[in-house]
mmCIF file of the protein (N, C-alpha, C, O) and its ligand, coordinates in Angstrom:
data_MODEL
# 
_entry.id   MODEL 
# 
loop_
_entity.id 
_entity.type 
_entity.pdbx_number_of_molecules 
1 polymer     1 
2 non-polymer 1 
# 
_entity_poly.entity_id                      1 
_entity_poly.type                           'polypeptide(L)' 
_entity_poly.nstd_linkage                   no 
_entity_poly.nstd_monomer                   no 
_entity_poly.pdbx_seq_one_letter_code       MGKCELCGNEGSRMEADHKELGRIMICQTCWSKLYEKNSMAADVGCSGGSCPFCK 
_entity_poly.pdbx_seq_one_letter_code_can   MGKCELCGNEGSRMEADHKELGRIMICQTCWSKLYEKNSMAADVGCSGGSCPFCK 
_entity_poly.pdbx_strand_id                 A 
# 
loop_
_entity_poly_seq.entity_id 
_entity_poly_seq.num 
_entity_poly_seq.mon_id 
_entity_poly_seq.hetero 
1 1  MET n 
1 2  GLY n 
1 3  LYS n 
1 4  CYS n 
1 5  GLU n 
1 6  LEU n 
1 7  CYS n 
1 8  GLY n 
1 9  ASN n 
1 10 GLU n 
1 11 GLY n 
1 12 SER n 
1 13 ARG n 
1 14 MET n 
1 15 GLU n 
1 16 ALA n 
1 17 ASP n 
1 18 HIS n 
1 19 LYS n 
1 20 GLU n 
1 21 LEU n 
1 22 GLY n 
1 23 ARG n 
1 24 ILE n 
1 25 MET n 
1 26 ILE n 
1 27 CYS n 
1 28 GLN n 
1 29 THR n 
1 30 CYS n 
1 31 TRP n 
1 32 SER n 
1 33 LYS n 
1 34 LEU n 
1 35 TYR n 
1 36 GLU n 
1 37 LYS n 
1 38 ASN n 
1 39 SER n 
1 40 MET n 
1 41 ALA n 
1 42 ALA n 
1 43 ASP n 
1 44 VAL n 
1 45 GLY n 
1 46 CYS n 
1 47 SER n 
1 48 GLY n 
1 49 GLY n 
1 50 SER n 
1 51 CYS n 
1 52 PRO n 
1 53 PHE n 
1 54 CYS n 
1 55 LYS n 
# 
loop_
_struct_asym.id 
_struct_asym.entity_id 
A 1 
B 2 
# 
loop_
_chem_comp.id 
_chem_comp.type 
_chem_comp.mon_nstd_flag 
ALA 'L-peptide linking' y 
ARG 'L-peptide linking' y 
ASN 'L-peptide linking' y 
ASP 'L-peptide linking' y 
CYS 'L-peptide linking' y 
GLN 'L-peptide linking' y 
GLU 'L-peptide linking' y 
GLY 'peptide linking'   y 
HIS 'L-peptide linking' y 
ILE 'L-peptide linking' y 
LEU 'L-peptide linking' y 
LYS 'L-peptide linking' y 
MET 'L-peptide linking' y 
PHE 'L-peptide linking' y 
PRO 'L-peptide linking' y 
SER 'L-peptide linking' y 
THR 'L-peptide linking' y 
TRP 'L-peptide linking' y 
TYR 'L-peptide linking' y 
VAL 'L-peptide linking' y 
ZN  non-polymer         . 
# 
_pdbx_entity_nonpoly.entity_id   2 
_pdbx_entity_nonpoly.name        ? 
_pdbx_entity_nonpoly.comp_id     ZN 
# 
_pdbx_nonpoly_scheme.asym_id         B 
_pdbx_nonpoly_scheme.entity_id       2 
_pdbx_nonpoly_scheme.mon_id          ZN 
_pdbx_nonpoly_scheme.ndb_seq_num     1 
_pdbx_nonpoly_scheme.pdb_seq_num     101 
_pdbx_nonpoly_scheme.auth_seq_num    101 
_pdbx_nonpoly_scheme.pdb_mon_id      ZN 
_pdbx_nonpoly_scheme.auth_mon_id     ZN 
_pdbx_nonpoly_scheme.pdb_strand_id   A 
_pdbx_nonpoly_scheme.pdb_ins_code    . 
# 
loop_
_atom_site.group_PDB 
_atom_site.id 
_atom_site.type_symbol 
_atom_site.label_atom_id 
_atom_site.label_alt_id 
_atom_site.label_comp_id 
_atom_site.label_asym_id 
_atom_site.label_entity_id 
_atom_site.label_seq_id 
_atom_site.pdbx_PDB_ins_code 
_atom_site.Cartn_x 
_atom_site.Cartn_y 
_atom_site.Cartn_z 
_atom_site.occupancy 
_atom_site.B_iso_or_equiv 
_atom_site.pdbx_formal_charge 
_atom_site.auth_seq_id 
_atom_site.auth_comp_id 
_atom_site.auth_asym_id 
_atom_site.auth_atom_id 
_atom_site.pdbx_PDB_model_num 
ATOM   1   N  N  . MET A 1 1  ? 33.466 7.910  2.291  1.00 0.00 ? 1   MET A N  1 
ATOM   2   C  CA . MET A 1 1  ? 33.605 7.123  3.397  1.00 0.00 ? 1   MET A CA 1 
ATOM   3   C  C  . MET A 1 1  ? 33.690 7.819  4.759  1.00 0.00 ? 1   MET A C  1 
ATOM   4   O  O  . MET A 1 1  ? 34.205 8.927  4.909  1.00 0.00 ? 1   MET A O  1 
ATOM   5   N  N  . GLY A 1 2  ? 33.153 7.095  5.731  1.00 0.00 ? 2   GLY A N  1 
ATOM   6   C  CA . GLY A 1 2  ? 33.099 7.577  7.018  1.00 0.00 ? 2   GLY A CA 1 
ATOM   7   C  C  . GLY A 1 2  ? 32.339 6.741  7.972  1.00 0.00 ? 2   GLY A C  1 
ATOM   8   O  O  . GLY A 1 2  ? 32.032 5.590  7.662  1.00 0.00 ? 2   GLY A O  1 
ATOM   9   N  N  . LYS A 1 3  ? 31.983 7.312  9.247  1.00 0.00 ? 3   LYS A N  1 
ATOM   10  C  CA . LYS A 1 3  ? 31.344 6.509  10.193 1.00 0.00 ? 3   LYS A CA 1 
ATOM   11  C  C  . LYS A 1 3  ? 29.715 6.817  10.176 1.00 0.00 ? 3   LYS A C  1 
ATOM   12  O  O  . LYS A 1 3  ? 29.229 7.942  10.060 1.00 0.00 ? 3   LYS A O  1 
ATOM   13  N  N  . CYS A 1 4  ? 29.019 5.652  10.307 1.00 0.00 ? 4   CYS A N  1 
ATOM   14  C  CA . CYS A 1 4  ? 27.676 5.787  10.330 1.00 0.00 ? 4   CYS A CA 1 
ATOM   15  C  C  . CYS A 1 4  ? 27.193 6.498  11.707 1.00 0.00 ? 4   CYS A C  1 
ATOM   16  O  O  . CYS A 1 4  ? 27.522 6.050  12.805 1.00 0.00 ? 4   CYS A O  1 
ATOM   17  N  N  . GLU A 1 5  ? 26.464 7.534  11.559 1.00 0.00 ? 5   GLU A N  1 
ATOM   18  C  CA . GLU A 1 5  ? 26.155 8.330  12.714 1.00 0.00 ? 5   GLU A CA 1 
ATOM   19  C  C  . GLU A 1 5  ? 25.150 7.533  13.740 1.00 0.00 ? 5   GLU A C  1 
ATOM   20  O  O  . GLU A 1 5  ? 24.957 7.998  14.863 1.00 0.00 ? 5   GLU A O  1 
ATOM   21  N  N  . LEU A 1 6  ? 24.621 6.514  13.386 1.00 0.00 ? 6   LEU A N  1 
ATOM   22  C  CA . LEU A 1 6  ? 23.653 5.662  14.205 1.00 0.00 ? 6   LEU A CA 1 
ATOM   23  C  C  . LEU A 1 6  ? 24.463 4.402  14.920 1.00 0.00 ? 6   LEU A C  1 
ATOM   24  O  O  . LEU A 1 6  ? 24.420 4.285  16.145 1.00 0.00 ? 6   LEU A O  1 
ATOM   25  N  N  . CYS A 1 7  ? 25.082 3.619  14.232 1.00 0.00 ? 7   CYS A N  1 
ATOM   26  C  CA . CYS A 1 7  ? 25.889 2.462  14.663 1.00 0.00 ? 7   CYS A CA 1 
ATOM   27  C  C  . CYS A 1 7  ? 27.260 2.612  14.684 1.00 0.00 ? 7   CYS A C  1 
ATOM   28  O  O  . CYS A 1 7  ? 27.950 1.760  15.243 1.00 0.00 ? 7   CYS A O  1 
ATOM   29  N  N  . GLY A 1 8  ? 27.785 3.640  14.116 1.00 0.00 ? 8   GLY A N  1 
ATOM   30  C  CA . GLY A 1 8  ? 29.344 3.874  14.111 1.00 0.00 ? 8   GLY A CA 1 
ATOM   31  C  C  . GLY A 1 8  ? 30.180 3.032  13.190 1.00 0.00 ? 8   GLY A C  1 
ATOM   32  O  O  . GLY A 1 8  ? 31.389 3.228  13.064 1.00 0.00 ? 8   GLY A O  1 
ATOM   33  N  N  . ASN A 1 9  ? 29.471 2.015  12.493 1.00 0.00 ? 9   ASN A N  1 
ATOM   34  C  CA . ASN A 1 9  ? 30.208 1.337  11.382 1.00 0.00 ? 9   ASN A CA 1 
ATOM   35  C  C  . ASN A 1 9  ? 30.825 2.062  10.380 1.00 0.00 ? 9   ASN A C  1 
ATOM   36  O  O  . ASN A 1 9  ? 30.159 2.973  9.888  1.00 0.00 ? 9   ASN A O  1 
ATOM   37  N  N  . GLU A 1 10 ? 32.099 1.845  9.905  1.00 0.00 ? 10  GLU A N  1 
ATOM   38  C  CA . GLU A 1 10 ? 32.617 2.465  8.883  1.00 0.00 ? 10  GLU A CA 1 
ATOM   39  C  C  . GLU A 1 10 ? 32.356 1.885  7.516  1.00 0.00 ? 10  GLU A C  1 
ATOM   40  O  O  . GLU A 1 10 ? 32.278 0.661  7.406  1.00 0.00 ? 10  GLU A O  1 
ATOM   41  N  N  . GLY A 1 11 ? 32.208 2.707  6.416  1.00 0.00 ? 11  GLY A N  1 
ATOM   42  C  CA . GLY A 1 11 ? 31.953 2.325  5.226  1.00 0.00 ? 11  GLY A CA 1 
ATOM   43  C  C  . GLY A 1 11 ? 30.999 3.276  4.405  1.00 0.00 ? 11  GLY A C  1 
ATOM   44  O  O  . GLY A 1 11 ? 30.703 4.377  4.867  1.00 0.00 ? 11  GLY A O  1 
ATOM   45  N  N  . SER A 1 12 ? 30.594 2.915  3.378  1.00 0.00 ? 12  SER A N  1 
ATOM   46  C  CA . SER A 1 12 ? 29.752 3.819  2.540  1.00 0.00 ? 12  SER A CA 1 
ATOM   47  C  C  . SER A 1 12 ? 28.595 4.261  3.325  1.00 0.00 ? 12  SER A C  1 
ATOM   48  O  O  . SER A 1 12 ? 28.129 3.420  4.094  1.00 0.00 ? 12  SER A O  1 
ATOM   49  N  N  . ARG A 1 13 ? 28.030 5.434  3.282  1.00 0.00 ? 13  ARG A N  1 
ATOM   50  C  CA . ARG A 1 13 ? 26.848 5.983  3.937  1.00 0.00 ? 13  ARG A CA 1 
ATOM   51  C  C  . ARG A 1 13 ? 25.992 6.575  3.030  1.00 0.00 ? 13  ARG A C  1 
ATOM   52  O  O  . ARG A 1 13 ? 26.427 6.920  1.931  1.00 0.00 ? 13  ARG A O  1 
ATOM   53  N  N  . MET A 1 14 ? 24.686 6.761  3.375  1.00 0.00 ? 14  MET A N  1 
ATOM   54  C  CA . MET A 1 14 ? 23.747 7.404  2.791  1.00 0.00 ? 14  MET A CA 1 
ATOM   55  C  C  . MET A 1 14 ? 23.123 8.473  3.425  1.00 0.00 ? 14  MET A C  1 
ATOM   56  O  O  . MET A 1 14 ? 23.108 8.372  4.651  1.00 0.00 ? 14  MET A O  1 
ATOM   57  N  N  . GLU A 1 15 ? 22.559 9.553  2.915  1.00 0.00 ? 15  GLU A N  1 
ATOM   58  C  CA . GLU A 1 15 ? 22.062 10.604 3.575  1.00 0.00 ? 15  GLU A CA 1 
ATOM   59  C  C  . GLU A 1 15 ? 20.622 10.227 3.965  1.00 0.00 ? 15  GLU A C  1 
ATOM   60  O  O  . GLU A 1 15 ? 19.920 9.555  3.210  1.00 0.00 ? 15  GLU A O  1 
ATOM   61  N  N  . ALA A 1 16 ? 20.219 10.651 5.099  1.00 0.00 ? 16  ALA A N  1 
ATOM   62  C  CA . ALA A 1 16 ? 18.777 10.323 5.468  1.00 0.00 ? 16  ALA A CA 1 
ATOM   63  C  C  . ALA A 1 16 ? 18.194 11.496 6.293  1.00 0.00 ? 16  ALA A C  1 
ATOM   64  O  O  . ALA A 1 16 ? 18.881 12.107 7.111  1.00 0.00 ? 16  ALA A O  1 
ATOM   65  N  N  . ASP A 1 17 ? 17.001 11.758 6.063  1.00 0.00 ? 17  ASP A N  1 
ATOM   66  C  CA . ASP A 1 17 ? 16.190 12.792 6.844  1.00 0.00 ? 17  ASP A CA 1 
ATOM   67  C  C  . ASP A 1 17 ? 15.447 12.150 7.982  1.00 0.00 ? 17  ASP A C  1 
ATOM   68  O  O  . ASP A 1 17 ? 14.309 11.700 7.841  1.00 0.00 ? 17  ASP A O  1 
ATOM   69  N  N  . HIS A 1 18 ? 16.122 12.117 9.127  1.00 0.00 ? 18  HIS A N  1 
ATOM   70  C  CA . HIS A 1 18 ? 15.477 11.538 10.270 1.00 0.00 ? 18  HIS A CA 1 
ATOM   71  C  C  . HIS A 1 18 ? 14.529 12.542 10.952 1.00 0.00 ? 18  HIS A C  1 
ATOM   72  O  O  . HIS A 1 18 ? 14.812 13.725 11.138 1.00 0.00 ? 18  HIS A O  1 
ATOM   73  N  N  . LYS A 1 19 ? 13.288 11.903 11.332 1.00 0.00 ? 19  LYS A N  1 
ATOM   74  C  CA . LYS A 1 19 ? 12.260 12.771 11.946 1.00 0.00 ? 19  LYS A CA 1 
ATOM   75  C  C  . LYS A 1 19 ? 12.893 13.521 13.118 1.00 0.00 ? 19  LYS A C  1 
ATOM   76  O  O  . LYS A 1 19 ? 12.504 14.680 13.260 1.00 0.00 ? 19  LYS A O  1 
ATOM   77  N  N  . GLU A 1 20 ? 13.761 13.082 13.943 1.00 0.00 ? 20  GLU A N  1 
ATOM   78  C  CA . GLU A 1 20 ? 14.200 13.690 15.206 1.00 0.00 ? 20  GLU A CA 1 
ATOM   79  C  C  . GLU A 1 20 ? 15.650 14.195 15.088 1.00 0.00 ? 20  GLU A C  1 
ATOM   80  O  O  . GLU A 1 20 ? 16.016 15.215 15.671 1.00 0.00 ? 20  GLU A O  1 
ATOM   81  N  N  . LEU A 1 21 ? 16.518 13.400 14.265 1.00 0.00 ? 21  LEU A N  1 
ATOM   82  C  CA . LEU A 1 21 ? 17.906 13.869 14.247 1.00 0.00 ? 21  LEU A CA 1 
ATOM   83  C  C  . LEU A 1 21 ? 18.166 14.692 13.130 1.00 0.00 ? 21  LEU A C  1 
ATOM   84  O  O  . LEU A 1 21 ? 19.268 15.220 12.983 1.00 0.00 ? 21  LEU A O  1 
ATOM   85  N  N  . GLY A 1 22 ? 17.124 14.862 12.235 1.00 0.00 ? 22  GLY A N  1 
ATOM   86  C  CA . GLY A 1 22 ? 17.495 15.685 11.078 1.00 0.00 ? 22  GLY A CA 1 
ATOM   87  C  C  . GLY A 1 22 ? 18.262 15.046 10.016 1.00 0.00 ? 22  GLY A C  1 
ATOM   88  O  O  . GLY A 1 22 ? 18.099 13.843 9.817  1.00 0.00 ? 22  GLY A O  1 
ATOM   89  N  N  . ARG A 1 23 ? 19.107 15.744 9.289  1.00 0.00 ? 23  ARG A N  1 
ATOM   90  C  CA . ARG A 1 23 ? 19.782 15.114 8.217  1.00 0.00 ? 23  ARG A CA 1 
ATOM   91  C  C  . ARG A 1 23 ? 21.102 14.519 8.751  1.00 0.00 ? 23  ARG A C  1 
ATOM   92  O  O  . ARG A 1 23 ? 21.978 15.223 9.255  1.00 0.00 ? 23  ARG A O  1 
ATOM   93  N  N  . ILE A 1 24 ? 21.195 13.133 8.606  1.00 0.00 ? 24  ILE A N  1 
ATOM   94  C  CA . ILE A 1 24 ? 22.361 12.478 9.090  1.00 0.00 ? 24  ILE A CA 1 
ATOM   95  C  C  . ILE A 1 24 ? 22.842 11.562 7.927  1.00 0.00 ? 24  ILE A C  1 
ATOM   96  O  O  . ILE A 1 24 ? 22.165 11.244 6.949  1.00 0.00 ? 24  ILE A O  1 
ATOM   97  N  N  . MET A 1 25 ? 24.027 11.218 8.174  1.00 0.00 ? 25  MET A N  1 
ATOM   98  C  CA . MET A 1 25 ? 24.716 10.213 7.196  1.00 0.00 ? 25  MET A CA 1 
ATOM   99  C  C  . MET A 1 25 ? 24.879 8.884  7.796  1.00 0.00 ? 25  MET A C  1 
ATOM   100 O  O  . MET A 1 25 ? 25.694 8.730  8.705  1.00 0.00 ? 25  MET A O  1 
ATOM   101 N  N  . ILE A 1 26 ? 24.145 7.882  7.343  1.00 0.00 ? 26  ILE A N  1 
ATOM   102 C  CA . ILE A 1 26 ? 24.133 6.495  7.936  1.00 0.00 ? 26  ILE A CA 1 
ATOM   103 C  C  . ILE A 1 26 ? 24.339 5.475  6.895  1.00 0.00 ? 26  ILE A C  1 
ATOM   104 O  O  . ILE A 1 26 ? 24.218 5.710  5.693  1.00 0.00 ? 26  ILE A O  1 
ATOM   105 N  N  . CYS A 1 27 ? 24.692 4.199  7.459  1.00 0.00 ? 27  CYS A N  1 
ATOM   106 C  CA . CYS A 1 27 ? 25.103 3.063  6.595  1.00 0.00 ? 27  CYS A CA 1 
ATOM   107 C  C  . CYS A 1 27 ? 23.800 2.646  5.998  1.00 0.00 ? 27  CYS A C  1 
ATOM   108 O  O  . CYS A 1 27 ? 22.738 3.135  6.384  1.00 0.00 ? 27  CYS A O  1 
ATOM   109 N  N  . GLN A 1 28 ? 23.885 1.637  4.947  1.00 0.00 ? 28  GLN A N  1 
ATOM   110 C  CA . GLN A 1 28 ? 22.580 1.225  4.336  1.00 0.00 ? 28  GLN A CA 1 
ATOM   111 C  C  . GLN A 1 28 ? 21.789 0.323  5.258  1.00 0.00 ? 28  GLN A C  1 
ATOM   112 O  O  . GLN A 1 28 ? 20.584 0.204  5.035  1.00 0.00 ? 28  GLN A O  1 
ATOM   113 N  N  . THR A 1 29 ? 22.385 -0.379 6.351  1.00 0.00 ? 29  THR A N  1 
ATOM   114 C  CA . THR A 1 29 ? 21.617 -1.139 7.094  1.00 0.00 ? 29  THR A CA 1 
ATOM   115 C  C  . THR A 1 29 ? 20.734 -0.245 7.965  1.00 0.00 ? 29  THR A C  1 
ATOM   116 O  O  . THR A 1 29 ? 19.520 -0.436 8.037  1.00 0.00 ? 29  THR A O  1 
ATOM   117 N  N  . CYS A 1 30 ? 21.349 0.717  8.616  1.00 0.00 ? 30  CYS A N  1 
ATOM   118 C  CA . CYS A 1 30 ? 20.500 1.751  9.358  1.00 0.00 ? 30  CYS A CA 1 
ATOM   119 C  C  . CYS A 1 30 ? 19.455 2.443  8.581  1.00 0.00 ? 30  CYS A C  1 
ATOM   120 O  O  . CYS A 1 30 ? 18.343 2.688  9.049  1.00 0.00 ? 30  CYS A O  1 
ATOM   121 N  N  . TRP A 1 31 ? 19.821 2.747  7.414  1.00 0.00 ? 31  TRP A N  1 
ATOM   122 C  CA . TRP A 1 31 ? 18.834 3.462  6.421  1.00 0.00 ? 31  TRP A CA 1 
ATOM   123 C  C  . TRP A 1 31 ? 17.627 2.623  6.194  1.00 0.00 ? 31  TRP A C  1 
ATOM   124 O  O  . TRP A 1 31 ? 16.502 3.121  6.186  1.00 0.00 ? 31  TRP A O  1 
ATOM   125 N  N  . SER A 1 32 ? 17.857 1.291  6.001  1.00 0.00 ? 32  SER A N  1 
ATOM   126 C  CA . SER A 1 32 ? 16.887 0.509  5.803  1.00 0.00 ? 32  SER A CA 1 
ATOM   127 C  C  . SER A 1 32 ? 15.905 0.193  7.032  1.00 0.00 ? 32  SER A C  1 
ATOM   128 O  O  . SER A 1 32 ? 14.700 -0.020 6.903  1.00 0.00 ? 32  SER A O  1 
ATOM   129 N  N  . LYS A 1 33 ? 16.569 0.196  8.173  1.00 0.00 ? 33  LYS A N  1 
ATOM   130 C  CA . LYS A 1 33 ? 15.886 0.093  9.360  1.00 0.00 ? 33  LYS A CA 1 
ATOM   131 C  C  . LYS A 1 33 ? 15.004 1.479  9.671  1.00 0.00 ? 33  LYS A C  1 
ATOM   132 O  O  . LYS A 1 33 ? 13.905 1.413  10.221 1.00 0.00 ? 33  LYS A O  1 
ATOM   133 N  N  . LEU A 1 34 ? 15.468 2.440  9.354  1.00 0.00 ? 34  LEU A N  1 
ATOM   134 C  CA . LEU A 1 34 ? 14.715 3.741  9.499  1.00 0.00 ? 34  LEU A CA 1 
ATOM   135 C  C  . LEU A 1 34 ? 13.563 3.705  8.673  1.00 0.00 ? 34  LEU A C  1 
ATOM   136 O  O  . LEU A 1 34 ? 12.447 4.056  9.058  1.00 0.00 ? 34  LEU A O  1 
ATOM   137 N  N  . TYR A 1 35 ? 13.851 3.243  7.434  1.00 0.00 ? 35  TYR A N  1 
ATOM   138 C  CA . TYR A 1 35 ? 12.832 3.367  6.436  1.00 0.00 ? 35  TYR A CA 1 
ATOM   139 C  C  . TYR A 1 35 ? 11.612 2.375  6.899  1.00 0.00 ? 35  TYR A C  1 
ATOM   140 O  O  . TYR A 1 35 ? 10.437 2.718  6.762  1.00 0.00 ? 35  TYR A O  1 
ATOM   141 N  N  . GLU A 1 36 ? 11.978 1.182  7.431  1.00 0.00 ? 36  GLU A N  1 
ATOM   142 C  CA . GLU A 1 36 ? 10.964 0.088  7.931  1.00 0.00 ? 36  GLU A CA 1 
ATOM   143 C  C  . GLU A 1 36 ? 10.175 0.688  8.989  1.00 0.00 ? 36  GLU A C  1 
ATOM   144 O  O  . GLU A 1 36 ? 8.957  0.517  9.045  1.00 0.00 ? 36  GLU A O  1 
ATOM   145 N  N  . LYS A 1 37 ? 10.900 1.474  9.937  1.00 0.00 ? 37  LYS A N  1 
ATOM   146 C  CA . LYS A 1 37 ? 10.213 1.871  11.015 1.00 0.00 ? 37  LYS A CA 1 
ATOM   147 C  C  . LYS A 1 37 ? 9.538  3.148  10.835 1.00 0.00 ? 37  LYS A C  1 
ATOM   148 O  O  . LYS A 1 37 ? 8.949  3.732  11.745 1.00 0.00 ? 37  LYS A O  1 
ATOM   149 N  N  . ASN A 1 38 ? 9.645  3.598  9.550  1.00 0.00 ? 38  ASN A N  1 
ATOM   150 C  CA . ASN A 1 38 ? 8.928  4.934  9.253  1.00 0.00 ? 38  ASN A CA 1 
ATOM   151 C  C  . ASN A 1 38 ? 9.495  6.091  10.002 1.00 0.00 ? 38  ASN A C  1 
ATOM   152 O  O  . ASN A 1 38 ? 8.738  7.003  10.332 1.00 0.00 ? 38  ASN A O  1 
ATOM   153 N  N  . SER A 1 39 ? 10.881 6.135  10.326 1.00 0.00 ? 39  SER A N  1 
ATOM   154 C  CA . SER A 1 39 ? 11.488 7.069  10.873 1.00 0.00 ? 39  SER A CA 1 
ATOM   155 C  C  . SER A 1 39 ? 12.045 8.302  10.106 1.00 0.00 ? 39  SER A C  1 
ATOM   156 O  O  . SER A 1 39 ? 12.634 9.239  10.645 1.00 0.00 ? 39  SER A O  1 
ATOM   157 N  N  . MET A 1 40 ? 11.780 8.181  8.769  1.00 0.00 ? 40  MET A N  1 
ATOM   158 C  CA . MET A 1 40 ? 12.308 9.199  8.010  1.00 0.00 ? 40  MET A CA 1 
ATOM   159 C  C  . MET A 1 40 ? 11.456 10.402 7.968  1.00 0.00 ? 40  MET A C  1 
ATOM   160 O  O  . MET A 1 40 ? 10.284 10.267 8.320  1.00 0.00 ? 40  MET A O  1 
ATOM   161 N  N  . ALA A 1 41 ? 11.862 11.516 7.601  1.00 0.00 ? 41  ALA A N  1 
ATOM   162 C  CA . ALA A 1 41 ? 10.928 12.661 7.436  1.00 0.00 ? 41  ALA A CA 1 
ATOM   163 C  C  . ALA A 1 41 ? 10.006 12.489 6.474  1.00 0.00 ? 41  ALA A C  1 
ATOM   164 O  O  . ALA A 1 41 ? 10.135 11.626 5.605  1.00 0.00 ? 41  ALA A O  1 
ATOM   165 N  N  . ALA A 1 42 ? 8.928  13.348 6.548  1.00 0.00 ? 42  ALA A N  1 
ATOM   166 C  CA . ALA A 1 42 ? 7.664  12.891 5.671  1.00 0.00 ? 42  ALA A CA 1 
ATOM   167 C  C  . ALA A 1 42 ? 7.963  13.065 4.122  1.00 0.00 ? 42  ALA A C  1 
ATOM   168 O  O  . ALA A 1 42 ? 7.222  12.557 3.279  1.00 0.00 ? 42  ALA A O  1 
ATOM   169 N  N  . ASP A 1 43 ? 9.093  13.813 3.789  1.00 0.00 ? 43  ASP A N  1 
ATOM   170 C  CA . ASP A 1 43 ? 9.344  13.981 2.290  1.00 0.00 ? 43  ASP A CA 1 
ATOM   171 C  C  . ASP A 1 43 ? 10.059 12.837 1.795  1.00 0.00 ? 43  ASP A C  1 
ATOM   172 O  O  . ASP A 1 43 ? 10.379 12.846 0.606  1.00 0.00 ? 43  ASP A O  1 
ATOM   173 N  N  . VAL A 1 44 ? 10.377 11.797 2.558  1.00 0.00 ? 44  VAL A N  1 
ATOM   174 C  CA . VAL A 1 44 ? 11.191 10.647 2.076  1.00 0.00 ? 44  VAL A CA 1 
ATOM   175 C  C  . VAL A 1 44 ? 10.215 9.439  2.253  1.00 0.00 ? 44  VAL A C  1 
ATOM   176 O  O  . VAL A 1 44 ? 9.463  9.325  3.221  1.00 0.00 ? 44  VAL A O  1 
ATOM   177 N  N  . GLY A 1 45 ? 10.302 8.546  1.215  1.00 0.00 ? 45  GLY A N  1 
ATOM   178 C  CA . GLY A 1 45 ? 9.498  7.265  1.465  1.00 0.00 ? 45  GLY A CA 1 
ATOM   179 C  C  . GLY A 1 45 ? 8.016  7.565  1.412  1.00 0.00 ? 45  GLY A C  1 
ATOM   180 O  O  . GLY A 1 45 ? 7.244  6.884  2.086  1.00 0.00 ? 45  GLY A O  1 
ATOM   181 N  N  . CYS A 1 46 ? 7.607  8.492  0.691  1.00 0.00 ? 46  CYS A N  1 
ATOM   182 C  CA . CYS A 1 46 ? 6.229  8.781  0.687  1.00 0.00 ? 46  CYS A CA 1 
ATOM   183 C  C  . CYS A 1 46 ? 5.608  8.287  -0.631 1.00 0.00 ? 46  CYS A C  1 
ATOM   184 O  O  . CYS A 1 46 ? 4.469  8.679  -0.884 1.00 0.00 ? 46  CYS A O  1 
ATOM   185 N  N  . SER A 1 47 ? 6.188  7.526  -1.439 1.00 0.00 ? 47  SER A N  1 
ATOM   186 C  CA . SER A 1 47 ? 5.613  6.997  -2.685 1.00 0.00 ? 47  SER A CA 1 
ATOM   187 C  C  . SER A 1 47 ? 4.669  5.804  -2.426 1.00 0.00 ? 47  SER A C  1 
ATOM   188 O  O  . SER A 1 47 ? 3.843  5.457  -3.270 1.00 0.00 ? 47  SER A O  1 
ATOM   189 N  N  . GLY A 1 48 ? 4.800  5.239  -1.336 1.00 0.00 ? 48  GLY A N  1 
ATOM   190 C  CA . GLY A 1 48 ? 3.977  4.011  -1.204 1.00 0.00 ? 48  GLY A CA 1 
ATOM   191 C  C  . GLY A 1 48 ? 2.620  4.363  -0.812 1.00 0.00 ? 48  GLY A C  1 
ATOM   192 O  O  . GLY A 1 48 ? 2.352  5.517  -0.479 1.00 0.00 ? 48  GLY A O  1 
ATOM   193 N  N  . GLY A 1 49 ? 1.657  3.342  -0.834 1.00 0.00 ? 49  GLY A N  1 
ATOM   194 C  CA . GLY A 1 49 ? 0.269  3.615  -0.673 1.00 0.00 ? 49  GLY A CA 1 
ATOM   195 C  C  . GLY A 1 49 ? -0.082 3.697  0.787  1.00 0.00 ? 49  GLY A C  1 
ATOM   196 O  O  . GLY A 1 49 ? -1.195 4.055  1.171  1.00 0.00 ? 49  GLY A O  1 
ATOM   197 N  N  . SER A 1 50 ? 0.936  3.341  1.616  1.00 0.00 ? 50  SER A N  1 
ATOM   198 C  CA . SER A 1 50 ? 0.628  3.169  3.031  1.00 0.00 ? 50  SER A CA 1 
ATOM   199 C  C  . SER A 1 50 ? 0.699  4.533  3.831  1.00 0.00 ? 50  SER A C  1 
ATOM   200 O  O  . SER A 1 50 ? 0.268  4.600  4.982  1.00 0.00 ? 50  SER A O  1 
ATOM   201 N  N  . CYS A 1 51 ? 1.221  5.547  3.223  1.00 0.00 ? 51  CYS A N  1 
ATOM   202 C  CA . CYS A 1 51 ? 1.287  6.910  3.834  1.00 0.00 ? 51  CYS A CA 1 
ATOM   203 C  C  . CYS A 1 51 ? -0.111 7.635  3.876  1.00 0.00 ? 51  CYS A C  1 
ATOM   204 O  O  . CYS A 1 51 ? -0.656 7.918  2.809  1.00 0.00 ? 51  CYS A O  1 
ATOM   205 N  N  . PRO A 1 52 ? -0.653 7.918  4.976  1.00 0.00 ? 52  PRO A N  1 
ATOM   206 C  CA . PRO A 1 52 ? -2.016 8.509  4.992  1.00 0.00 ? 52  PRO A CA 1 
ATOM   207 C  C  . PRO A 1 52 ? -2.042 9.892  4.442  1.00 0.00 ? 52  PRO A C  1 
ATOM   208 O  O  . PRO A 1 52 ? -3.103 10.425 4.115  1.00 0.00 ? 52  PRO A O  1 
ATOM   209 N  N  . PHE A 1 53 ? -0.837 10.502 4.334  1.00 0.00 ? 53  PHE A N  1 
ATOM   210 C  CA . PHE A 1 53 ? -0.887 12.081 3.915  1.00 0.00 ? 53  PHE A CA 1 
ATOM   211 C  C  . PHE A 1 53 ? -0.962 12.074 2.426  1.00 0.00 ? 53  PHE A C  1 
ATOM   212 O  O  . PHE A 1 53 ? -1.442 13.057 1.862  1.00 0.00 ? 53  PHE A O  1 
ATOM   213 N  N  . CYS A 1 54 ? -0.515 11.012 1.712  1.00 0.00 ? 54  CYS A N  1 
ATOM   214 C  CA . CYS A 1 54 ? -0.349 11.069 0.309  1.00 0.00 ? 54  CYS A CA 1 
ATOM   215 C  C  . CYS A 1 54 ? -1.589 10.549 -0.594 1.00 0.00 ? 54  CYS A C  1 
ATOM   216 O  O  . CYS A 1 54 ? -1.670 10.522 -1.822 1.00 0.00 ? 54  CYS A O  1 
ATOM   217 N  N  . LYS A 1 55 ? -2.473 10.168 0.322  1.00 0.00 ? 55  LYS A N  1 
ATOM   218 C  CA . LYS A 1 55 ? -3.693 9.536  -0.581 1.00 0.00 ? 55  LYS A CA 1 
ATOM   219 C  C  . LYS A 1 55 ? -4.727 10.612 -0.908 1.00 0.00 ? 55  LYS A C  1 
ATOM   220 O  O  . LYS A 1 55 ? -5.719 10.331 -1.580 1.00 0.00 ? 55  LYS A O  1 
HETATM 221 ZN ZN . ZN  B 2 .  ? 24.617 2.133  10.682 1.00 0.00 2 101 ZN  A ZN 1 
# 
């Protein structure tokens, strides 16, 4: 348990590799937002067909 490093909400957090911030611990809501915005580092979330580097 701890605080989300993005929004400050307390609760369970997940580790994320942010493109600019590096490895951060954030809540699931922020994690989903980062994922949707494609703000994760390249080695995360690259399993979809939308990544130009993975084709
Ligand atoms: Zn958050």
